[in-house]
C-alpha positions as CSV (number, residue, x, y, z in Angstrom):
1,M,112.9,0.3,249.2
2,G,116.3,1.8,250.2
3,L,117.1,5.3,251.4
4,S,118.3,6.2,247.9
5,S,114.9,5.2,246.5
6,A,113.1,7.2,249.1
7,L,115.3,10.2,248.3
8,A,114.6,9.9,244.6
9,T,110.9,9.7,245.3
10,A,110.9,12.8,247.4
11,M,112.9,14.6,244.7
12,S,110.3,13.7,242.1
13,G,107.6,15.0,244.5
14,L,109.4,18.3,244.8
15,R,109.7,18.5,241.0
16,A,106.0,17.7,240.6
17,N,105.1,20.3,243.2
18,Q,107.2,22.9,241.3
19,A,105.5,22.1,238.0
20,A,102.1,22.2,239.5
21,L,103.0,25.5,241.2
22,A,103.9,27.0,237.9
23,I,100.6,26.0,236.4
24,T,98.7,27.4,239.4
25,S,100.7,30.6,239.2
26,G,99.7,30.9,235.5
27,N,96.1,30.3,236.3
28,I,96.1,33.1,238.9
29,A,98.0,35.5,236.7
30,N,95.4,34.9,233.8
31,A,92.3,34.9,235.9
32,Q,91.1,38.1,234.1
33,T,92.4,37.2,230.7
34,P,89.6,36.8,228.2
35,G,89.4,33.4,226.6
36,Y,91.9,31.8,229.0
37,V,91.0,28.3,230.1
38,A,92.1,27.1,233.5
39,E,94.7,24.4,233.5
40,T,95.4,21.4,235.7
41,A,98.8,19.6,236.0
42,N,98.8,16.0,234.5
43,Q,100.4,14.1,237.4
44,S,101.1,10.3,237.0
45,E,102.6,7.5,239.1
46,L,105.8,5.8,237.9
47,S,107.4,2.6,239.2
48,A,110.9,3.1,240.7
49,G,111.8,-0.5,239.9
50,T,112.7,-1.3,243.5
51,G,109.3,-1.7,245.0
52,G,108.7,2.0,245.2
53,T,107.1,4.6,243.0
54,T,107.9,8.1,241.9
55,V,105.7,10.8,240.3
56,Q,106.0,12.9,237.2
57,V,104.0,15.8,235.6
58,N,103.2,15.4,231.9
59,G,102.2,18.9,230.9
60,A,98.8,20.3,231.7
61,T,95.1,19.7,230.8
62,R,92.7,22.5,229.9
63,D,89.6,22.4,232.1
64,L,86.7,22.7,229.7
65,D,83.4,20.9,228.9
66,V,83.6,20.3,225.1
67,F,79.8,19.5,224.9
68,I,78.9,22.8,226.5
69,Q,81.5,24.6,224.4
70,N,79.9,23.3,221.2
71,Q,76.4,24.2,222.4
72,L,77.6,27.7,223.3
73,R,79.0,28.2,219.8
74,T,75.7,27.0,218.2
75,E,73.7,29.4,220.3
76,T,76.2,32.2,219.8
77,G,75.5,31.9,216.0
78,G,71.8,32.2,216.8
79,A,72.5,35.2,219.0
80,G,74.5,36.9,216.2
81,F,71.6,36.3,213.8
82,A,69.0,37.6,216.3
83,D,71.0,40.6,217.4
84,Q,71.5,41.9,213.8
85,T,67.9,41.2,212.8
86,S,66.5,43.0,215.9
87,N,68.8,45.9,215.4
88,I,67.9,46.5,211.7
89,L,64.2,45.9,212.3
90,G,64.3,48.4,215.2
91,Q,65.8,51.0,212.8
92,L,63.0,50.2,210.3
93,Q,60.4,50.9,213.0
94,S,62.1,54.2,213.7
95,L,61.8,55.0,210.0
96,Y,58.0,54.3,210.1
97,G,57.6,56.4,213.2
98,T,55.0,56.2,215.9
99,P,51.5,55.5,214.7
100,G,49.6,58.8,214.6
101,G,52.8,60.8,215.0
102,T,54.1,63.6,212.8
103,G,56.1,62.7,209.8
104,T,54.6,59.2,209.3
105,L,52.8,57.7,206.3
106,E,49.7,57.2,208.3
107,T,49.5,60.9,209.3
108,A,50.3,62.0,205.7
109,L,47.5,59.9,204.2
110,N,45.0,61.1,206.8
111,S,46.0,64.7,206.1
112,F,45.5,64.2,202.4
113,T,42.1,62.6,202.7
114,T,41.0,65.3,205.1
115,A,42.1,68.0,202.6
116,L,40.1,66.2,199.9
117,Q,37.1,66.2,202.1
118,G,37.5,69.9,202.6
119,L,37.8,70.3,198.8
120,S,34.4,68.6,198.4
121,T,32.8,71.5,200.3
122,S,34.8,74.2,198.4
123,S,35.7,72.7,195.1
124,S,36.3,76.0,193.4
125,G,38.3,77.5,196.2
126,L,42.0,78.1,195.4
127,S,42.9,77.7,199.1
128,A,41.2,74.3,199.3
129,Q,42.9,73.2,196.1
130,S,46.3,74.4,197.2
131,T,45.9,72.7,200.6
132,A,44.9,69.4,199.0
133,L,47.9,69.6,196.7
134,G,50.2,70.4,199.5
135,A,49.0,67.4,201.5
136,A,49.5,65.3,198.4
137,Q,53.0,66.5,198.1
138,T,53.7,65.7,201.7
139,L,52.4,62.2,201.2
140,A,54.5,61.7,198.2
141,Q,57.6,63.0,199.9
142,Q,57.0,60.8,202.9
143,L,56.9,57.8,200.6
144,N,60.2,59.0,199.0
145,V,61.8,59.4,202.5
146,T,60.6,56.0,203.6
147,S,61.8,54.3,200.5
148,Q,65.2,56.0,200.7
149,G,65.5,55.0,204.4
150,I,64.8,51.3,203.5
151,Q,67.5,51.4,200.8
152,T,69.9,53.0,203.3
153,L,69.3,50.1,205.6
154,R,69.9,47.7,202.8
155,S,73.1,49.5,201.8
156,N,74.3,49.4,205.4
157,V,73.7,45.7,205.6
158,E,75.6,45.3,202.3
159,Q,78.5,47.1,203.9
160,D,78.3,45.0,207.0
161,I,78.5,41.8,205.0
162,G,81.9,43.0,203.6
163,S,83.2,43.8,207.1
164,S,82.0,40.4,208.5
165,V,83.6,38.5,205.6
166,T,86.9,40.2,206.3
167,Q,86.7,39.2,209.9
168,A,85.7,35.6,209.0
169,N,88.7,35.2,206.7
170,T,91.0,36.5,209.5
171,D,89.5,33.9,211.9
172,L,89.8,31.1,209.4
173,N,93.4,31.9,208.6
174,Q,94.3,32.1,212.3
175,I,92.7,28.7,213.0
176,A,94.7,27.1,210.1
177,A,97.9,28.8,211.3
178,I,97.5,27.6,214.8
179,N,96.8,24.1,213.5
180,Q,100.1,24.2,211.8
181,Q,101.9,25.4,215.0
182,L,100.3,22.5,217.0
183,Q,101.6,19.9,214.6
184,G,104.1,17.7,216.5
185,L,103.1,19.1,219.9
186,S,101.5,16.8,222.5
187,A,98.1,17.9,223.5
188,N,99.5,18.1,227.1
189,D,102.4,20.3,226.2
190,P,102.1,23.6,228.2
191,S,102.7,25.7,225.1
192,A,99.9,23.8,223.3
193,A,97.4,24.9,225.9
194,T,98.1,28.6,225.1
195,L,97.7,27.9,221.3
196,E,94.5,26.0,221.9
197,D,93.1,29.0,223.9
198,Q,93.9,31.3,220.9
199,R,92.4,28.8,218.5
200,D,89.2,28.5,220.5
201,N,88.9,32.3,220.7
202,A,89.1,32.5,216.9
203,I,86.5,29.8,216.5
204,N,84.2,31.6,219.1
205,D,84.6,34.8,217.1
206,L,83.8,33.0,213.9
207,S,80.6,31.5,215.5
208,K,79.2,35.0,215.9
209,L,79.3,35.4,212.1
210,M,78.2,32.0,210.9
211,D,77.2,28.5,211.9
212,V,80.3,26.4,212.7
213,N,81.0,22.8,213.8
214,A,84.5,22.2,215.2
215,V,85.9,18.7,215.1
216,T,89.2,17.8,216.7
217,N,91.2,14.8,215.6
218,G,93.8,12.7,217.4
219,A,96.6,14.9,216.2
220,N,95.0,18.0,217.9
221,Q,94.0,19.4,214.5
222,V,90.6,21.2,214.3
223,S,88.4,21.0,211.2
224,I,85.7,23.7,210.8
225,L,82.5,22.9,208.9
226,T,79.2,24.7,208.4
227,N,75.9,23.0,209.1
228,T,75.6,22.3,205.4
229,G,78.8,20.3,205.4
230,I,81.0,22.9,203.7
231,Q,84.6,22.5,205.1
232,L,86.1,25.9,206.0
233,V,89.2,24.7,207.7
234,S,91.0,21.4,207.0
235,G,94.3,21.0,208.9
236,T,96.5,23.8,207.9
237,Q,94.4,24.9,204.9
238,A,91.6,27.5,205.2
239,S,88.8,28.4,202.8
240,Q,88.4,32.0,201.9
241,F,85.2,34.0,201.5
242,S,85.1,36.7,198.8
243,F,82.5,39.5,198.7
244,T,82.1,41.9,195.8
245,S,80.0,44.8,197.1
246,A,77.5,46.5,194.8
247,G,77.9,49.7,196.7
248,T,74.8,51.8,197.4
249,L,71.7,49.8,196.8
250,S,68.4,50.9,195.2
251,P,65.0,49.3,195.0
252,T,65.9,47.7,191.7
253,S,69.1,46.2,193.2
254,L,67.7,42.7,193.8
255,Y,69.4,39.3,194.3
256,S,69.4,36.8,191.4
257,S,71.0,33.4,191.3
258,N,72.1,34.5,187.8
259,P,75.2,36.6,188.5
260,A,74.7,38.6,185.3
261,Q,71.2,39.7,186.6
262,S,72.0,40.2,190.3
263,G,72.0,43.7,191.5
264,V,73.5,43.1,194.9
265,G,77.0,42.1,196.2
266,S,78.1,38.5,195.4
267,L,79.4,36.3,198.2
268,T,81.4,33.2,197.3
269,V,83.7,30.8,199.2
270,K,86.8,29.3,197.7
271,L,87.6,25.9,199.2
272,P,91.2,24.6,199.7
273,N,90.8,22.4,196.6
274,G,90.2,25.4,194.5
275,A,86.4,25.0,194.0
276,S,84.3,28.1,194.4
277,I,80.7,28.0,195.8
278,D,78.0,30.7,195.7
279,V,77.2,31.1,199.4
280,V,73.7,32.6,198.8
281,A,72.5,30.3,196.1
282,N,73.7,27.2,197.9
283,K,72.6,28.4,201.3
284,V,76.0,27.7,202.8
285,I,75.4,29.8,205.9
286,S,72.3,29.4,208.0
287,S,73.1,31.3,211.2
288,G,75.2,34.1,212.6
289,R,75.5,37.8,211.6
290,I,76.2,37.1,207.9
291,A,73.1,34.9,207.5
292,A,71.0,37.7,209.1
293,D,72.5,40.3,206.8
294,L,71.8,38.2,203.7
295,Q,68.2,37.6,204.8
296,L,67.7,41.3,205.6
297,R,69.2,42.5,202.3
298,D,67.5,40.0,200.0
299,Q,64.2,39.3,201.7
300,T,63.1,41.3,204.8
301,L,63.9,44.8,203.6
302,V,62.9,43.9,200.0
303,Q,59.5,43.0,201.3
304,A,59.4,46.3,203.2
305,Q,60.2,48.1,199.9
306,N,57.5,46.1,198.1
307,Q,55.0,47.2,200.7
308,V,55.6,51.0,200.3
309,D,55.9,50.5,196.5
310,Q,52.5,48.8,196.5
311,L,51.1,51.7,198.5
312,A,52.5,54.2,196.0
313,A,51.2,52.2,193.1
314,T,47.7,51.9,194.5
315,L,47.6,55.6,195.3
316,S,48.5,56.3,191.7
317,S,46.3,53.8,189.9
318,S,43.3,54.3,192.1
319,L,43.0,57.9,191.0
320,S,44.0,57.4,187.3
321,D,42.7,54.0,186.3
322,Q,39.4,53.9,184.3
323,T,37.5,50.7,183.8
324,T,35.3,50.6,180.7
325,Q,32.8,47.8,180.2
326,G,32.7,46.0,176.9
327,T,29.8,46.1,174.5
328,A,27.7,42.9,174.4
329,V,27.7,41.2,171.0
330,T,24.4,40.8,169.2
331,P,22.4,38.3,171.3
332,S,22.1,34.9,169.7
333,A,21.1,31.4,170.9
334,S,24.6,30.1,170.3
335,L,27.0,32.9,171.2
336,S,27.7,35.1,174.2
337,G,30.4,37.7,174.5
338,F,31.6,41.3,174.2
339,T,33.6,43.6,172.0
340,L,36.3,45.8,173.5
341,D,37.9,49.1,172.4
342,L,41.6,48.8,173.0
343,S,42.6,52.1,171.6
344,N,43.6,53.5,175.0
345,L,45.5,50.4,176.2
346,Q,49.0,51.1,177.4
347,A,51.7,48.8,178.8
348,G,50.6,47.7,182.2
349,N,46.9,48.2,181.5
350,S,44.6,45.2,181.4
351,I,41.7,43.4,179.8
352,N,39.4,41.7,182.4
353,L,37.3,38.7,181.6
354,T,34.9,36.6,183.6
355,Y,33.4,33.5,182.2
356,T,31.7,30.3,183.3
357,N,33.4,27.1,182.1
358,S,31.8,23.8,181.0
359,A,31.9,22.6,184.6
360,G,29.7,25.5,185.7
361,Q,32.6,27.2,187.5
362,Q,33.1,31.0,187.2
363,Q,36.7,31.9,186.2
364,Q,38.5,35.2,185.9
365,V,41.3,36.2,183.5
366,Q,43.5,39.3,183.7
367,I,45.1,40.0,180.3
368,V,48.1,42.4,180.9
369,A,49.5,44.5,178.0
370,V,53.3,44.6,177.6
371,T,55.5,46.2,175.0
372,D,58.7,44.2,175.9
373,P,58.4,40.7,174.5
374,S,61.2,39.5,176.9
375,A,58.7,40.0,179.8
376,L,56.6,37.2,178.4
377,P,55.2,34.8,179.6
378,L,54.0,36.5,182.7
379,P,54.0,34.4,185.9
380,S,50.6,32.9,186.8
381,P,50.7,30.3,189.5
382,F,48.3,27.3,188.9
383,G,45.0,27.6,190.6
384,V,45.3,31.3,191.4
385,S,42.4,33.6,190.4
386,P,42.5,35.7,188.3
387,Q,44.6,33.8,185.8
388,V,47.2,36.2,184.4
389,V,48.1,36.3,180.7
390,G,50.5,38.7,179.0
391,I,50.0,40.0,175.5
392,N,52.5,41.8,173.4
393,I,51.1,45.1,172.0
394,S,54.3,46.5,170.7
395,G,52.9,46.0,167.1
396,G,50.4,48.8,167.9
397,L,46.6,48.8,168.3
398,G,45.5,49.1,164.7
399,S,43.8,46.4,162.8
400,S,46.9,44.3,162.4
401,G,47.7,44.8,166.1
402,I,44.2,43.6,167.1
403,N,44.7,40.6,164.9
404,S,48.0,39.8,166.7
405,I,46.4,40.2,170.1
406,A,43.5,37.9,169.1
407,S,46.0,35.3,167.9
408,Q,48.0,35.5,171.1
409,L,44.9,35.1,173.2
410,T,43.7,32.2,171.2
411,T,47.0,30.4,171.7
412,A,47.1,31.2,175.5
413,L,43.4,30.6,176.3
414,G,42.3,28.2,173.5
415,Q,41.7,25.4,176.1
416,T,39.0,27.6,177.7
417,H,36.9,27.5,174.5
418,L,37.0,31.3,174.4
419,Q,37.1,32.7,170.9
420,F,39.0,35.9,170.1
421,S,38.8,37.9,166.8
422,N,39.1,41.3,165.2
423,S,35.7,42.9,164.8
424,S,36.0,46.1,162.9
425,G,39.1,47.2,164.9
426,L,37.6,46.0,168.2
427,L,38.7,42.9,170.1
428,Q,35.8,40.5,170.2
429,V,35.6,37.7,172.8
430,V,32.8,35.1,172.5
431,A,32.0,31.6,173.7
432,S,29.7,29.1,172.2
433,S,26.8,27.5,174.0
434,T,27.7,24.2,172.3
435,D,30.8,24.2,174.4
436,N,28.8,25.0,177.6
437,V,30.9,28.1,178.1
438,T,29.5,31.6,178.8
439,V,31.3,34.9,178.8
440,N,29.8,36.8,181.7
441,S,31.7,40.1,181.5
442,A,34.6,41.9,179.8
443,S,36.2,45.2,180.4
444,T,39.3,47.2,180.0
445,T,41.2,49.1,182.7
446,T,43.3,51.9,181.2
447,T,45.2,54.8,182.6
448,V,43.8,58.3,182.2
449,T,46.7,60.6,181.3
450,G,45.0,64.0,180.8
451,L,43.8,66.3,183.6
452,T,40.6,67.4,181.7
453,S,39.7,64.3,179.8
454,G,36.1,64.5,180.8
455,S,36.3,61.9,183.5
456,A,36.8,62.2,187.2
457,Q,40.0,60.1,187.0
458,L,43.3,62.0,186.7
459,P,47.0,61.2,187.1
460,L,47.4,63.1,190.3
461,F,50.5,61.1,191.2
462,T,53.1,60.3,188.6
463,D,56.2,58.2,188.2
464,A,58.9,60.9,188.2
465,G,56.6,63.1,186.0
466,S,55.3,60.3,183.7
467,P,51.9,58.6,184.1
468,Y,52.1,55.4,186.2
469,T,50.7,52.5,184.2
470,G,52.2,49.5,186.0
471,A,54.2,48.5,182.9
472,I,56.1,45.2,183.1
473,T,59.4,44.7,181.2
474,G,62.1,42.0,181.1
475,S,63.9,43.8,183.9
476,G,60.9,44.0,186.2
477,S,57.8,45.9,187.1
478,E,57.4,49.6,187.0
479,M,56.0,49.3,190.6
480,T,59.5,48.4,191.9
481,G,60.9,51.5,193.5
482,L,57.9,53.7,192.7
483,A,57.7,54.9,196.3
484,E,61.1,56.5,195.7
485,R,60.0,58.2,192.5
486,I,56.4,59.1,193.1
487,E,55.6,62.8,192.9
488,V,52.5,65.0,192.4
489,N,51.8,65.7,188.7
490,P,53.8,68.8,187.8
491,A,51.0,70.0,185.4
492,L,48.6,69.9,188.3
493,L,50.9,71.9,190.5
494,A,51.1,74.5,187.7
495,N,47.3,74.6,187.5
496,P,45.7,73.6,190.9
497,A,42.2,74.3,189.5
498,D,42.3,71.0,187.6
499,L,42.0,69.3,190.9
500,S,38.3,70.2,190.5
501,V,37.9,70.9,186.8
502,Y,37.7,67.6,184.9
503,S,36.3,68.9,181.6
504,T,36.8,71.9,179.3
505,N,34.2,70.9,176.7
506,P,31.7,71.3,178.2
507,P,33.4,73.2,181.0
508,T,33.1,71.9,184.5
509,A,30.5,74.0,186.4
510,A,31.6,76.1,189.3
511,G,31.1,74.2,192.6
512,D,31.0,70.8,190.8
513,T,32.3,68.3,193.3
514,T,32.4,65.2,191.0
515,R,36.2,64.9,191.0
516,P,36.9,65.8,194.7
517,N,34.2,63.3,195.7
518,F,35.7,60.7,193.4
519,L,39.2,61.2,194.8
520,Y,38.0,61.1,198.4
521,S,35.9,58.0,197.8
522,Q,38.8,56.2,196.1
523,L,41.2,56.9,198.9
524,T,38.8,56.1,201.8
525,S,36.2,53.5,200.8
526,A,37.2,51.8,197.5
527,T,38.7,48.4,198.0
528,F,41.7,47.0,196.1
529,T,43.6,43.7,195.9
530,Y,47.3,43.8,196.9
531,S,50.2,41.8,195.6
532,T,51.3,38.8,197.7
533,Q,54.9,40.1,197.4
534,T,53.9,42.5,200.2
535,G,53.8,39.5,202.5
536,L,50.0,40.0,203.1
537,G,47.5,37.4,202.2
538,S,48.3,34.4,200.1
539,K,48.4,33.5,196.4
540,T,45.0,31.9,196.6
541,A,43.6,34.6,198.9
542,P,45.4,37.9,198.5
543,F,44.8,40.8,200.9
544,T,41.9,43.0,199.9
545,G,40.9,46.3,201.5
546,T,40.9,50.1,201.4
547,I,44.2,51.9,201.1
548,G,44.0,52.9,204.7
549,N,43.3,49.3,205.7
550,Y,46.3,48.2,203.7
551,L,48.6,50.8,205.2
552,Q,47.5,49.8,208.8
553,Q,47.9,46.2,208.0
554,F,51.5,46.3,206.7
555,L,52.6,48.7,209.4
556,S,51.1,46.4,212.0
557,Q,52.8,43.4,210.4
558,Q,56.2,45.2,210.5
559,A,55.6,46.2,214.1
560,N,54.8,42.6,215.1
561,T,57.8,41.3,213.2
562,A,60.1,43.8,215.0
563,S,58.6,42.9,218.4
564,T,59.1,39.2,217.7
565,A,62.7,39.8,216.6
566,T,63.3,41.7,219.9
567,Q,61.8,38.9,222.0
568,L,63.9,36.3,220.1
569,Q,67.0,38.4,220.6
570,Q,66.3,38.7,224.3
571,G,65.6,35.0,224.7
572,Q,68.7,34.1,222.7
573,S,70.7,36.4,225.0
574,V,69.5,34.5,228.0
575,V,70.4,31.2,226.5
576,V,73.9,32.3,225.6
577,S,74.4,33.9,229.0
578,T,73.3,30.7,230.8
579,L,75.5,28.5,228.6
580,Q,78.4,30.9,229.2
581,Q,78.0,30.6,232.9
582,K,78.0,26.8,232.7
583,F,81.1,26.9,230.5
584,N,82.8,29.3,232.9
585,S,82.0,27.2,235.9
586,T,84.4,24.6,234.5
587,S,86.9,26.6,232.4
588,Q,87.2,29.9,234.2
589,V,89.9,30.4,236.8
590,S,88.5,30.2,240.4
591,I,90.7,32.2,242.7
592,D,89.3,30.3,245.7
593,N,90.2,26.9,244.2
594,E,93.6,28.1,243.2
595,M,94.3,29.4,246.7
596,S,93.3,26.0,248.1
597,N,95.6,24.4,245.5
598,L,98.4,26.7,246.7
599,I,98.0,25.6,250.3
600,A,97.9,21.9,249.3
601,L,101.0,22.4,247.2
602,Q,102.7,24.2,250.0
603,N,102.0,21.3,252.4
604,S,103.0,18.7,249.9
605,Y,106.2,20.5,249.1
606,A,107.0,20.8,252.8
607,A,106.2,17.1,253.3
608,N,108.5,16.1,250.5
609,A,111.3,18.3,251.8
610,H,110.8,16.8,255.3
611,V,111.2,13.3,253.8
612,M,114.5,14.4,252.2
613,T,115.6,15.8,255.6
614,V,114.8,12.6,257.3
615,V,116.5,10.5,254.7
616,Q,119.6,12.8,255.0
617,T,119.7,12.3,258.8
618,M,119.3,8.6,258.5
619,M,122.1,8.4,255.9
620,Q,124.4,10.5,258.2
621,S,123.6,8.1,261.1
622,L,124.4,5.2,258.9
623,L,127.7,6.6,257.9
624,Q,128.6,7.4,261.5
625,A,127.8,3.9,262.6
626,Q,130.2,2.5,260.0
627,V,133.1,4.6,261.2
């Protein structure tokens, strides 16, 4: 290798040092820049063709661990889900208040039962009556406030979905735009590194909102997919999410896969090929803030509403429902059964049957009256007791109406060998011993609508002023949203004495505690079965207990759920923090390392410069020797 080759090699070294110095300078300058990934010069050896070698710098390489980066994005999505869930459930707990504290459902119920207990000792006292009614109003108002608070949370979540969708679309468009800018650029191009940093920042931001999988091809183009395989970005094309908000939500604003029946905002994604997908129905998103919002809006907070609605419904029906046993048919060797008076049956009221089938097994049937044919048939999961059957009573309860009811029941329950008929305007249900079937009991449960009907029952609580019967229509159950509408019977507020007076003919005797005792007993010791939509119990073993037991049970469940969500959020935060530290250990600029690099570059630059000086001296000596 001659002097000219040595000089060329030293010059290439100086150029390489200068390029590396520019990269090191950029690292130091961006040490505190969020999302900046440290870069390293790509230095390679070149043959000089004369036995020597030179060096060149081919751009820069970003110092990152792709495996850790993908893990971090996955856990970031989990953290986004956990953060939002914990936040909303924490607000729900604040709405319920501290157990035993003022302004809580628990305290309001206890105050009401205490007032009723006082009324039992002074049933004719106006003060005791007014106190009991005041406590009832406080309980109803607390249910109203709780229901409104839950719907406010749902509405806030609905609004948050819209904000998150806007941000997601911005991120997707930015990723696609940067893909386009990177077309034609080498992955080692210094300008490509800056664009890749920006693209990674957009992907990281998107991962907080939903689950994402980023795949980079050989042309440095990133494709973004969800865990379900829906492609959100393909090269320079981005999918677009569309959210149509329903505005302020109410208890009846529920999700349905049928857009025409859904009462909440719809979320769709339009793919680059023009196809549109329902995000919720197809479960496109399984993690991130948006997934948390959807679950909270359509499931978690709906269940919380169901719980307070069930409390309101049980409070109402426990005080107004009256069960009347059927009259046994004339005994005979071949038939067993009862006749039932259906004259007081209203939509939502029921006929209750217990019979022993041919296998010797006791079965229960609850026959629910409806006046909206579109509500039929009523759902009744297989193997669940009691079996639920709906009957249409819109034709009235006269003779023709009873005939219709008997015909409907024969069609619905014919396989049980129960026989239904009209017996002088009464519904008769019998079974024949030849079929080895026995009717054990039959009764009707109807709603008392008068204050002085002669029975201890009364409609103390109403549905916005109307008796609550639990009616079911094609659009849903009357129980839905009852907690928001429940109020003390206006007629009772106008005449507090009826809290004790249950009959005017004959008149209730002064000091008679029949009604106060009944009310107190129903609220403190009577047991009821609660809907599985409350999240308590199961379809085959629904939760059964007193009203107080039920209240404590669902409040405890909500507290445990909130606590679990907080623990999950804290655990997820630790995981994300740990992964971020691992990622930063590779990708983040280390000032100490960069200072070491500067010293090395300084020494290398000086050495290359010295080589040039030596070569220059030798060349001068050579020229002088030739003179």
